[in-house]
N, C-alpha and C positions, 0 to 999 in steps of 0.2 A: 504494500500500500504506500503510495507516495503522498507526502504531505508537505505543503509549503508553510513554514512557520509564520503565523500571523503576528503582527505587532503586539497584540494584546497578550501574547504568551511569553513575552520577554520581560526581564527585570531592568532595573536602572543601569545595570552593567552591560546590557545587551545580550544576556544569555537566557535561554529558555528556563522558566521557573521549574524547579525540581519536580513539583507536584504535577505539572503538565504532562510529564512523561507517562504517568499512569494512564491518563486520558488517551494518549496516543496508542499505548499498548492495548488498552481496552477496545479501541476502535479497530485495531489490527486483529484482535481475537474475533470480534464480530464479523469482520471481513472474511476471515478464515472460515468461520461457520457458514457464512453466506456462499462463499466460493465453492465449498464442498457440499453444498445443498443439505446442510445439517440443521437448518432453522426449525424444522418441525419437531426435532428431538428436544428442543428447548421451549416449546409452547406449553405452558402450564395447563391450558385447556385440554390438551391431548391426554395427559396422564396424571395431572395433579402434582407433578414434580416441579420444583424450582431449584435453582442453583444460587448459592450464596458465596461471595468471595470470602475465603478463609484466611488467605495469606497473600501478600504482595511483597516481593523483594526486588529492588532495583539497584543495580550497580552502575555508577556513572564512570565512564571511561574517557569522555571527551566533552566538548561543548558544541552547542548549536545556537544559532541566533536568528534574528529577524530575517526573513526572506530565504533562509536556507531551505533546500529541498531535502527531506529525509525519506529514507526507505525503511519502513517499519514492517517486519515480517514476524508473524506468529505461527506457532505449530503446536501440536499436542506432544508433550514430552513424557506423559505418563498417565495411565489409567489405573486407579486404585479401586477398592471395593465401593467406596462412597465418594471418591474424589477424582477430579480431572486436573492435571497439571499442564499448564501452557508455558512455553518458553517463547520469548520474543527478543528481537534485536532491533536497535535503532541505529541506522548508519547514514552517513552523508551519501546522497545518491550519486554524486559525481565520482568520488574516489573510494567509496566504500569504507571510509574511516568509521570505526565503532564509536558511537556516542554513549549508548547505554545498552544494558542487557537486563532482562526481567524474567522473573518466574512468578506466575499467578496460579493459585490453587483455588478451585471451585469445589464446594461440597454440595452434593445432591441431597436435598431435603424434601420431606413431605410438605406440600403447600399448606395443609391444614394444621399440622402440629409443629412445623419448623424443626423436626427431629431428623437427624441424618438417616438416610435409607440407601440401600444399594442402587447403583446406577442401573437403570432398566436394561435388560439384555439387548433389546433392539438398538438402543443408543450405544452400548458397549460395542456391538458388532459394527455399527456405522464408523466409529472411531478406529476400531481395530483394523478394518479393511481400507480406511481412508488413507490419504497421504499423510505421512508423519514427518 
């Protein structure tokens, strides 16, 4: 996913605000799900299952600023009993320099009780057979 950094995302030093990177990564995860036609697996109306973000870890390796074009790529890094782990990288699109790397863990929960439940088998199969 390519993103041109808008002026609103930078601080007074001209760097992207640290917290904005999570927004970028979240958009890349959504794009991954859309690209691999997995959206129906995350529709709570389908099975009463929702996913909550459990953990976010971002490592900053470089800087990005206003008008930079970033290439943000997400992928599934792991499938647990009740969790999905996504990995993402944020790179400058021109030269590929790494700006940040992230790991995001989603937990599958029952929409009515908010208690963790196993990832439904059809969803597990979709991710297991999909591009990783």
